[in-house]
C-alpha positions in Angstrom: 96.7 -39.2 15.9 99.1 -36.3 15.5 102.2 -35.9 17.4 103.1 -32.3 18.4 106.8 -31.6 18.8 108.4 -28.4 20.4 110.5 -26.1 18.4 113.3 -23.8 20.0 110.7 -21.0 20.6 108.0 -23.4 22.3 110.9 -24.8 24.3 111.8 -21.4 25.7 108.4 -20.6 26.7 108.0 -23.9 28.4 111.1 -22.9 30.3 110.2 -19.4 30.9 113.2 -18.0 29.1 113.9 -16.2 26.0 114.4 -17.8 22.6 117.9 -16.4 22.6 118.7 -18.0 25.8 117.4 -21.4 24.6 119.4 -21.2 21.6 122.6 -21.2 23.8 121.5 -24.1 26.1 122.6 -27.6 25.4 119.4 -29.1 24.8 119.0 -32.8 24.8 119.1 -34.6 21.2 116.1 -33.9 19.4 113.3 -36.4 19.0 112.8 -35.3 15.3 114.8 -33.5 12.9 113.5 -32.0 9.3 116.5 -30.4 7.7 118.2 -28.0 10.3 114.7 -27.8 12.2 114.8 -29.6 15.6 111.8 -30.8 17.4 111.4 -32.0 21.0 108.5 -34.2 22.6 107.2 -32.0 25.8 107.9 -34.9 28.0 111.8 -35.0 26.7 112.0 -31.2 27.3 110.5 -31.8 31.1 112.6 -34.8 31.8 115.8 -32.9 30.5 114.9 -29.9 32.6 114.3 -31.9 35.8 117.8 -33.2 35.7 119.6 -30.0 34.9 121.5 -28.8 37.9 120.2 -26.0 40.0 120.9 -22.2 40.0 124.5 -21.2 41.2 125.9 -24.8 40.4 129.6 -24.6 39.4 130.5 -22.0 42.1 130.6 -18.9 39.5 133.6 -16.4 39.5 136.1 -17.0 42.2 136.3 -14.3 45.0 139.2 -12.2 45.5 141.1 -13.1 48.8 140.6 -10.3 51.4 143.2 -10.2 53.9 
């Protein structure tokens, strides 16, 4: 039985984002590493993604006070 891991490109495709954007995310620790190449099991990424905060969390940039 062969275990297949996702690289950053496949993680980006799974999340529906660009590879450049995936490279800036704080991804979970990899399930495997070969040299500098990281790999994640699909279920690791799915679980991590399900626990991420939703869009707009953190409040964004403060608004100017309009008086």
